[in-house]
C-alpha positions as CSV (number, residue, x, y, z in Angstrom):
1,X,99.5,93.8,47.0
2,X,103.2,93.1,47.3
3,X,105.6,95.8,48.5
4,X,107.4,97.8,45.7
5,X,111.1,97.4,46.0
6,X,112.2,98.3,42.4
7,X,111.8,97.1,38.8
8,X,112.5,93.6,37.6
9,X,113.3,93.2,33.9
10,X,110.1,92.2,32.0
11,X,107.7,94.0,34.3
12,X,105.9,97.3,33.7
13,X,108.1,100.3,34.7
14,X,106.4,103.5,33.3
15,X,103.4,104.9,31.5
16,X,103.0,108.1,29.5
17,X,100.6,109.8,27.1
18,X,100.9,112.5,24.5
19,X,98.3,115.2,23.6
20,X,98.4,117.7,20.8
21,X,98.2,121.1,22.5
22,X,99.3,122.9,25.6
23,X,95.7,123.5,26.6
24,X,95.0,119.8,26.6
25,X,98.1,119.0,28.5
26,X,97.4,121.6,31.2
27,X,93.7,120.5,31.4
28,X,94.8,116.9,32.0
29,X,97.3,118.0,34.6
30,X,94.6,120.0,36.4
31,X,92.2,117.0,36.3
32,X,94.6,114.4,37.5
33,X,96.1,116.7,40.2
34,X,92.7,117.2,41.6
35,X,91.7,113.5,41.3
36,X,94.8,111.9,42.7
37,X,96.6,114.7,44.6
38,X,99.6,114.6,42.3
39,X,102.1,117.4,41.6
40,X,103.6,117.9,38.2
41,X,107.0,118.9,37.0
42,X,106.9,120.4,33.5
43,X,109.9,119.7,31.2
44,X,111.3,122.0,28.5
45,X,109.3,122.9,25.4
46,X,111.9,121.3,23.2
47,X,111.2,118.0,24.9
48,X,107.4,118.3,24.3
49,X,106.9,119.9,27.7
50,X,107.0,116.4,29.1
51,X,105.3,116.7,32.4
52,X,106.0,114.2,35.1
53,X,103.5,113.5,37.9
54,X,104.7,112.8,41.4
55,X,102.8,111.1,44.3
56,X,104.4,111.9,47.6
57,X,107.6,112.9,45.8
58,X,107.8,109.7,43.7
59,X,107.3,109.7,39.9
60,X,104.2,107.9,38.6
61,X,103.6,108.9,35.0
62,X,104.0,111.7,32.4
63,X,102.0,113.7,29.9
64,X,103.7,115.3,26.9
65,X,102.8,117.3,23.8
66,X,103.2,115.7,20.3
67,X,101.6,116.3,16.9
68,X,98.7,113.9,16.6
69,X,98.7,113.0,20.3
70,X,95.4,111.4,21.3
71,X,95.9,111.0,25.0
72,X,96.3,107.2,24.8
73,X,98.5,105.7,27.6
74,X,101.5,103.6,26.7
75,X,102.7,101.0,29.1
76,X,106.5,100.4,29.1
77,X,108.2,97.2,30.2
78,X,111.7,97.3,31.7
79,X,114.5,95.5,29.8
80,X,118.2,95.1,30.5
81,X,119.0,94.8,26.7
82,X,116.7,96.9,24.5
83,X,118.3,95.7,21.2
84,X,117.7,92.1,22.1
85,X,114.1,92.9,23.2
86,X,113.5,94.6,19.9
87,X,114.7,91.5,18.0
88,X,112.3,89.3,20.1
89,X,109.4,91.7,19.2
90,X,110.2,91.1,15.5
91,X,110.6,87.4,15.9
92,X,107.3,87.0,17.6
93,X,105.1,89.0,15.1
94,X,105.4,92.4,16.6
95,X,106.1,95.7,14.8
96,X,108.6,98.5,15.7
97,X,106.9,101.9,15.6
98,X,109.6,104.2,17.1
99,X,113.2,103.7,18.0
100,X,115.1,102.4,19.8
101,X,116.4,105.8,20.8
102,X,118.4,107.2,23.6
103,X,116.8,109.8,25.9
104,X,119.6,111.9,27.2
105,X,121.1,110.3,30.3
106,X,117.8,108.8,31.3
107,X,117.8,105.6,29.3
108,X,116.8,104.0,26.0
109,X,113.2,103.6,24.7
110,X,111.2,102.1,21.9
111,X,107.5,101.9,21.1
112,X,106.2,98.8,19.4
113,X,103.0,97.0,18.5
114,X,102.4,93.4,19.7
115,X,101.3,90.5,17.5
116,X,97.6,91.3,18.2
117,X,97.9,95.1,17.6
118,X,98.3,96.5,21.1
119,X,100.9,99.3,21.4
120,X,103.4,99.1,24.2
121,X,106.9,100.4,25.0
122,X,110.2,99.0,26.2
123,X,112.5,100.9,28.5
124,X,116.2,100.2,29.3
125,X,116.9,102.4,32.3
126,X,120.1,104.4,32.9
127,X,119.6,107.3,35.4
128,X,115.8,107.0,35.4
129,X,114.3,103.6,36.4
130,X,110.6,104.5,35.9
131,X,107.9,104.3,38.6
132,X,109.0,105.5,42.0
133,X,105.9,103.9,43.5
134,X,103.6,101.0,42.8
135,X,101.1,98.9,44.7
136,X,99.8,101.7,46.8
137,X,96.8,104.0,46.5
138,X,96.7,106.7,43.8
139,X,99.5,105.1,41.7
140,X,99.5,102.5,38.9
141,X,99.3,99.1,40.5
142,X,98.1,96.7,37.8
143,X,98.1,96.5,34.0
144,X,95.5,94.8,31.8
145,X,95.8,93.9,28.1
146,X,92.7,93.6,26.0
147,X,93.0,91.3,23.0
148,X,90.9,89.3,20.6
149,X,93.4,86.4,21.0
150,X,94.5,86.1,24.6
151,X,96.6,82.9,23.8
152,X,98.6,84.7,21.1
153,X,99.1,87.8,23.3
154,X,100.2,85.7,26.3
155,X,102.7,83.7,24.2
156,X,104.1,87.0,22.7
157,X,104.7,88.6,26.1
158,X,106.2,85.5,27.6
159,X,108.7,85.4,24.8
160,X,109.4,89.1,24.4
161,X,109.7,90.1,28.0
162,X,112.5,87.5,28.6
163,X,113.3,84.5,30.7
164,X,111.4,84.2,33.9
165,X,108.0,85.5,32.8
166,X,105.4,82.9,33.8
167,X,101.8,82.5,32.8
168,X,99.2,81.6,35.3
169,X,95.8,80.5,33.8
170,X,92.7,80.5,36.0
171,X,89.6,79.9,33.9
172,X,89.4,82.7,31.4
173,X,92.0,84.8,33.3
174,X,95.6,84.9,32.1
175,X,98.1,86.4,34.5
176,X,101.7,87.4,33.8
177,X,104.1,87.1,36.7
178,X,107.8,87.0,37.5
179,X,109.6,85.9,40.7
180,X,106.2,85.4,42.3
181,X,105.0,88.9,41.5
182,X,101.7,89.1,39.6
183,X,101.7,92.2,37.5
184,X,99.4,92.0,34.5
185,X,96.3,90.3,33.1
186,X,95.5,89.5,29.5
187,X,91.8,89.6,28.8
188,X,90.1,88.3,25.7
189,X,87.3,90.4,24.3
190,X,85.6,92.2,21.4
191,X,88.0,94.8,19.9
192,X,85.7,95.9,17.1
193,X,85.0,99.3,18.8
194,X,88.3,99.8,20.7
195,X,91.5,98.2,19.3
196,X,93.7,95.9,21.4
197,X,95.4,97.9,24.0
198,X,97.1,98.1,27.5
199,X,95.3,99.8,30.3
200,X,97.0,100.9,33.6
201,X,94.9,100.3,36.7
202,X,95.2,102.6,39.6
203,X,94.6,101.6,43.2
204,X,92.1,103.8,45.2
205,X,90.9,103.6,48.8
206,X,87.2,103.8,48.0
207,X,85.4,103.3,44.7
208,X,82.4,105.3,45.8
209,X,84.4,108.3,46.9
210,X,86.5,108.1,43.8
211,X,83.5,107.9,41.5
212,X,82.0,111.0,43.2
213,X,85.3,112.8,42.6
214,X,85.4,111.9,38.9
215,X,81.8,113.2,38.4
216,X,82.6,116.4,40.3
217,X,85.6,117.0,38.0
218,X,83.5,116.5,34.8
219,X,84.4,112.9,34.1
220,X,82.0,110.0,33.4
221,X,81.7,106.6,35.0
222,X,81.5,104.0,32.3
223,X,81.5,100.9,34.5
224,X,80.3,101.4,38.0
225,X,81.7,98.1,39.5
226,X,83.1,95.0,37.9
227,X,84.3,92.2,40.1
228,X,87.7,90.7,39.4
229,X,89.8,88.2,41.2
230,X,90.6,89.7,44.6
231,X,89.1,93.1,44.0
232,X,86.6,95.3,42.2
233,X,87.3,97.6,39.2
234,X,85.6,100.7,38.0
235,X,86.1,102.3,34.6
236,X,85.8,106.1,34.0
237,X,86.3,108.5,31.2
238,X,88.4,111.6,31.7
239,X,86.8,114.8,30.4
240,X,89.7,116.3,28.3
241,X,90.6,113.6,25.7
242,X,87.9,111.1,26.5
243,X,90.4,108.3,27.4
244,X,89.0,105.4,29.4
245,X,90.8,104.7,32.7
246,X,90.5,101.9,35.3
247,X,90.7,102.0,39.1
248,X,90.8,99.1,41.5
249,X,89.5,99.1,45.1
250,X,92.2,98.7,47.7
251,X,89.7,97.7,50.4
252,X,88.9,94.5,48.4
253,X,92.4,93.1,48.5
């Protein structure tokens, strides 16, 4: 894994999820705090009690409250010009769902749907850049897009995320990279049961120990081990909202 030195435009910079009730939010905070050792800072009620998780003092994600929130994670990509990025979304078959809007002094955001139906966000930072840590254990370190048309999705992200986004194709695997940094995979698969989506992947020291912790906290292991290039992935289901999550073994890199 490369060292994290900051965000480059076009790369993932944040993830968050919304749930509907305070009880759900607090239960998720309790689960993830126990699982990853995070601490949380809870925002004001008027901002949906937006609760930011910290790993060793560095921001890694957030959980908020919103009517209709289902606990699905949204991956945000950094942009220097959010209005131009929104235009590229429209030009390449995407759909604007929310925004763009300003978030106080922190930055500008929008939520969109790509040309294959996967929801993602765009973030133009001001005082808040996004992740304070990546590429280390217990934080988001990779991102995977599931689509029924990997070619269309790859083309969309190359065009929407701006100049410098490169596509590396190795067999069935499609990798997005910029300035030599590999940061996301686009996987083609059956989306009849679960719609196209982005999944954050967290790095962990040991898959066996992690799976034991998930089970001990009431979660379920959906995929025990799945080999991928350079590592092994496990898929689990958290017990509050039933969202599927992925972790990757650090000892395989």
